[in-house]
C-alpha positions in Angstrom: -53.5 25.7 -132.2 -49.8 25.2 -132.3 -47.7 24.8 -129.2 -46.0 28.1 -129.9 -49.4 29.9 -130.3 -50.7 28.2 -127.1 -47.6 29.4 -125.2 -48.3 32.9 -126.3 -52.0 32.8 -125.4 -51.2 31.1 -122.0 -48.4 33.5 -121.4 -50.8 36.4 -121.9 -53.3 34.7 -119.5 -50.6 34.4 -116.8 -49.8 38.1 -117.3 -53.5 38.8 -116.6 -53.3 36.7 -113.5 -50.3 38.7 -112.4 -51.9 42.1 -113.2 -55.2 41.3 -111.7 -53.8 39.9 -108.5 -51.3 42.7 -108.0 -48.4 40.2 -108.0 -46.3 42.1 -110.5 -46.3 44.6 -113.3 -43.1 43.6 -115.1 -42.6 40.0 -115.9 -40.9 38.4 -118.9 -41.5 34.8 -119.8 -38.5 33.2 -121.4 -35.0 34.6 -122.0 -33.5 37.6 -120.1 -34.8 36.6 -116.7 -32.1 35.3 -114.3 -34.7 33.0 -112.7 -34.9 31.1 -116.0 -31.2 30.7 -116.5 -30.4 27.5 -118.4 -34.0 27.2 -119.7 -35.0 27.6 -123.3 -37.8 29.8 -124.4 -40.1 29.2 -127.3 -41.7 32.5 -127.2 -44.1 34.1 -124.7 -45.5 37.4 -123.7 -44.0 40.3 -121.7 -46.0 41.7 -118.9 -46.6 45.4 -119.1 -48.4 44.9 -122.5 -52.1 45.7 -122.1 -54.0 42.5 -122.4 -56.6 42.3 -125.2 -59.3 41.2 -122.9 -60.3 39.0 -119.9 -58.9 35.5 -119.7 -60.9 33.0 -121.7 -63.8 31.3 -119.8 -62.5 28.5 -117.7 -58.9 29.6 -118.1 -56.5 28.5 -120.9 -57.1 25.0 -121.7 -57.5 22.2 -121.8 -53.8 21.3 -122.1 -53.3 17.5 -122.5 -55.1 15.8 -119.7 -55.7 19.0 -117.8 -59.0 20.9 -118.2 -59.6 24.7 -118.0 -60.0 24.8 -114.2 -56.8 22.8 -113.7 -54.8 24.8 -116.2 -56.0 28.1 -114.6 -54.8 26.9 -111.2 -51.4 25.8 -112.8 -51.2 29.3 -114.3 -51.7 30.9 -110.9 -49.0 28.7 -109.4 -46.5 29.6 -112.2 -47.4 33.3 -111.9 -46.8 33.4 -108.2 -43.4 31.7 -108.7 -42.5 34.1 -111.4 -43.5 37.1 -109.3 -41.4 35.8 -106.4 -38.4 35.3 -108.8 -38.3 31.6 -108.1 -36.4 29.7 -110.9 -38.5 27.7 -113.3 -37.3 24.5 -111.6 -39.4 25.7 -108.7 -42.5 26.0 -110.8 -42.1 22.4 -112.0 -41.7 21.2 -108.4 -44.8 23.2 -107.3 -46.9 21.9 -110.1 -45.9 18.3 -109.6 -46.7 18.7 -105.9 -50.1 20.1 -106.6 -50.8 17.4 -109.2 -50.1 14.7 -106.6 -51.9 16.4 -103.8 -55.1 17.7 -105.5 -54.9 17.0 -109.3 -54.6 20.8 -109.6 -58.2 21.2 -108.2 -58.7 23.7 -105.4 -60.3 21.2 -103.0 -62.4 22.5 -100.1 -61.1 19.7 -97.9 -59.1 16.4 -97.8 -57.5 14.0 -95.4 -57.5 15.3 -91.8 -57.8 19.1 -92.2 -56.0 19.4 -95.5 -57.2 22.2 -97.9 -56.6 23.5 -101.4 -54.2 22.8 -104.2 -51.3 21.7 -102.0 -53.5 20.1 -99.3 -51.9 22.3 -96.6 -53.2 22.0 -93.1 -54.3 24.8 -90.7 -53.3 22.6 -87.8 -49.7 22.5 -89.0 -49.5 26.3 -89.2 -49.9 26.8 -92.9 -52.8 29.4 -92.5 -56.5 29.6 -92.0 -58.9 27.5 -94.0 -59.9 30.6 -96.0 -56.3 31.5 -96.8 -55.4 27.9 -97.8 -58.4 27.9 -100.2 -56.9 30.9 -102.0 -54.6 29.4 -104.8 -52.4 32.5 -104.7 -51.9 32.3 -100.9 -51.3 28.5 -101.0 -48.7 28.8 -103.8 -46.9 31.6 -102.0 -46.7 29.5 -98.8 -45.3 26.6 -100.8 -42.6 28.7 -102.5 -41.7 30.4 -99.2 -40.9 27.0 -97.6 -39.2 25.6 -100.7 -36.8 28.5 -101.0 -35.6 28.1 -97.4 -34.3 24.6 -98.2 -30.6 24.6 -98.9 -29.7 23.2 -102.3 -33.3 22.6 -103.3 -32.6 23.3 -107.0 -30.1 20.5 -107.2 -32.4 18.0 -105.3 -34.4 15.3 -107.1 -38.0 16.7 -107.4 -39.4 14.1 -105.0 -36.9 15.1 -102.3 -37.5 18.8 -102.7 -41.3 18.4 -102.7 -41.1 16.1 -99.7 -39.0 18.6 -97.8 -41.9 21.0 -98.0 -44.8 18.7 -97.7 -43.7 15.9 -95.3 -46.0 13.5 -97.1 -46.8 9.9 -96.1 -46.0 9.0 -99.8 -42.8 10.9 -100.6 -41.9 8.9 -103.7 -45.2 9.8 -105.5 -44.2 13.4 -106.5 -41.7 12.2 -109.1 -44.6 10.6 -111.0 -45.7 14.0 -112.1 -42.4 15.5 -113.2 -42.9 15.0 -116.9 -46.5 16.3 -116.7 -45.4 19.4 -114.7 -42.5 20.1 -117.1 -44.8 20.0 -120.1 -47.4 22.1 -118.5 -44.8 24.8 -117.5 -43.6 24.7 -121.1 -47.1 25.1 -122.5 -48.0 28.0 -120.2 -44.8 29.9 -120.0 -43.0 29.1 -123.3 -40.1 27.6 -121.3 -39.4 24.2 -122.9 -37.2 22.8 -120.2 -38.9 23.5 -117.0 -36.5 21.2 -115.2 -33.7 23.5 -116.5 -31.3 20.9 -117.7 -33.3 18.2 -119.5 -32.3 19.0 -123.1 -33.3 16.7 -126.0 -30.8 16.5 -128.9 -31.7 16.9 -132.5 -31.6 13.1 -132.8 -34.2 12.9 -130.0 -32.1 11.7 -127.1 -31.4 13.0 -123.6 -29.3 11.9 -120.6 -31.3 9.5 -118.3 -29.9 11.3 -115.2 -27.4 13.9 -114.5 -24.6 12.0 -112.9 -21.0 11.2 -113.7 -20.0 7.9 -115.1 -18.6 5.6 -112.4 -18.0 2.0 -113.3 -17.5 1.9 -117.1 -18.6 -0.5 -119.8 -16.8 -3.9 -119.7 -13.7 -2.7 -118.0 -10.8 -5.1 -117.2 -11.9 -5.5 -113.7 -15.6 -6.0 -114.6 -15.7 -7.6 -118.1 -19.3 -8.6 -117.7 -20.5 -5.1 -116.9 -22.8 -4.5 -119.9 -23.5 -0.9 -119.2 -22.3 2.1 -117.2 -23.1 3.3 -113.7 -24.3 6.8 -113.5 -23.8 8.1 -109.9 -27.1 9.7 -108.7 -28.5 10.1 -105.3 -31.3 8.0 -104.0 -34.7 9.3 -105.3 -33.2 11.1 -108.4 -35.7 11.1 -111.3 -34.8 8.8 -114.2 -35.8 10.0 -117.6 -36.4 7.9 -120.7 -33.4 8.5 -122.9 -35.5 8.7 -126.1 -39.1 8.0 -127.3 -40.1 4.4 -127.4 -42.3 1.7 -125.9 -41.8 0.1 -122.5 -41.1 -3.6 -123.1 -40.1 -4.8 -119.6 -40.8 -3.8 -116.0 -39.3 -6.3 -113.7 -37.8 -7.0 -110.2 -34.6 -9.0 -110.6 -32.8 -9.5 -107.3 -31.5 -12.9 -106.3 -29.9 -14.0 -103.0 -26.6 -15.5 -104.1 -26.5 -17.7 -101.0 -29.7 -19.5 -101.6 -30.7 -18.7 -105.1 -34.0 -17.4 -103.8 -35.6 -14.0 -104.2 -33.8 -11.2 -102.4 -36.6 -8.8 -103.2 -36.6 -5.2 -104.6 -38.2 -3.5 -101.6 -34.9 -3.1 -99.9 -31.3 -2.2 -100.9 -29.2 -4.9 -102.5 -25.7 -6.0 -101.6 -22.7 -6.2 -103.9 -21.7 -9.5 -102.4 -25.0 -11.2 -101.5 -27.3 -10.0 -104.3 -27.3 -10.6 -108.1 -29.5 -8.9 -110.6 -30.7 -5.5 -111.8 -33.2 -4.9 -109.0 -36.2 -2.9 -110.3 -35.5 -2.2 -113.9 -37.2 -1.0 -117.1 -36.4 -1.8 -120.8 -37.5 0.6 -123.5 -37.6 -0.4 -127.2 -36.8 2.4 -129.6 -37.0 2.6 -133.4 -34.1 1.0 -135.3 -33.8 -2.0 -132.9 -32.3 0.0 -130.1 -33.1 -1.0 -126.5 -32.2 1.0 -123.4 -32.2 -0.5 -119.8 -32.5 1.3 -116.5 -31.5 -0.7 -113.4 -31.4 -0.5 -109.5 -34.6 1.7 -109.2 -35.7 2.5 -105.7 -39.3 1.6 -106.0 -41.5 -0.1 -108.6 -41.0 1.9 -111.8 -43.7 4.4 -112.8 -44.3 2.9 -116.2 -45.9 -0.3 -117.5 -45.3 -2.7 -120.4 -46.7 -1.4 -123.6 -46.7 2.2 -122.5 -45.3 4.8 -125.0 -42.9 7.3 -123.5 -41.2 10.4 -124.8 -37.6 11.5 -124.4 -37.3 13.0 -120.9 -40.4 11.4 -119.4 -39.8 10.2 -115.8 -39.9 6.4 -115.7 -38.8 5.9 -112.1 -36.3 7.0 -109.4 -32.8 5.9 -108.7 -32.0 3.6 -105.8 -29.8 0.6 -104.9 -32.0 -2.5 -105.5 -30.4 -5.7 -106.8 -26.6 -6.1 -107.2 -25.6 -2.7 -106.0 -23.2 -1.1 -103.4 -25.0 2.3 -103.3 -27.5 4.6 -105.1 -26.9 4.9 -108.9 -28.5 4.2 -112.2 -27.0 1.3 -114.2 -27.7 2.2 -117.9 -27.4 -0.1 -120.9 -27.8 0.3 -124.6 -28.4 -2.7 -126.9 -28.6 -3.0 -130.6 -30.9 -5.8 -131.8 -32.4 -7.4 -128.8 -32.3 -7.5 -125.0 -29.4 -10.0 -124.6 -25.9 -9.3 -123.2 -24.6 -10.2 -126.7 -26.0 -7.0 -128.2 -24.9 -4.6 -125.5 -22.8 -1.6 -126.7 -20.9 1.1 -124.9 -23.5 3.7 -123.7 -20.9 6.5 -123.5 -20.0 6.2 -127.1 -23.6 5.7 -128.2 -25.0 8.6 -126.3 -22.3 10.9 -127.6 -23.1 9.8 -131.2 -26.8 10.8 -130.7 -26.0 14.2 -129.3 -26.7 13.4 -125.6 -23.2 12.8 -124.1 -23.1 11.3 -120.6 -21.3 13.3 -117.9 -17.7 12.2 -118.1 -15.5 10.8 -115.3 -15.7 7.1 -116.2 -12.9 4.8 -115.2 
């Protein structure tokens, strides 16, 4: 089945979820909905059209790694968000949260008194055990809390999710952003669930949304082999194009001693040298991209294939850094400084221009 056909079938299934639950009677997946502004639709099904029959046994699935039960739970989460007129970015945040908390399985229990898809706890006032085991109720409570947070749509996914969940592992949510985005696309027909991650016809996308700060090999920094994209701590970093991860490394040196500074803490512009936590990705045609100063160990491993837009880590300030940002490099030929080229010019040439403002 093609992706477009799957989106249509899945869209119909979500409509059935909506109609059977009484959540809504008029919902449009894709264009025309203010909640989806900035997102692109590949098709979908309008509610109000009589469904041809009951949803397929086990839900619509599998989709990728997710089986029928997991996809059905994802469809419920999306349907609740759609009915509550939550923008598609919220659906991605909700799915990524449920992926981390429960693997999209409606768990009867968990750590302490946690229950359900979001592992919400009765003792923390989320609801009764019976209520929290109802996916529709659990998703509603998640969205209710999410939409009370000022500026949640502009936050990195991990920050928005943590603001709701208050988890002991706040950085883990970003691991699932790519999976959640793809599942939202498959089930709703919206291809950019993050509402802003657009891949060019040449197959490239911006690694983060952030203006260019320090530029490429400027007069005051002639050895600066990339550009600094200003992004808050915890912002998801996306693979700029499809390729294979060739390096995942911690590179932070204490300039006073020559010893290891470590990447588990912020670096210092005067006392630390190196890229901190960084990733190199090899792309076809001998192109290499590099992503430096990540907050925690990157989410990918050497030899892993990534697609354009996949989340590979989160921004931070490890290594030679004065504040949170992504140092982004493009090389033609190999990984050495001799092959570095201006990322601003290159990204413009492949249809994914970086946010301007460089100096």
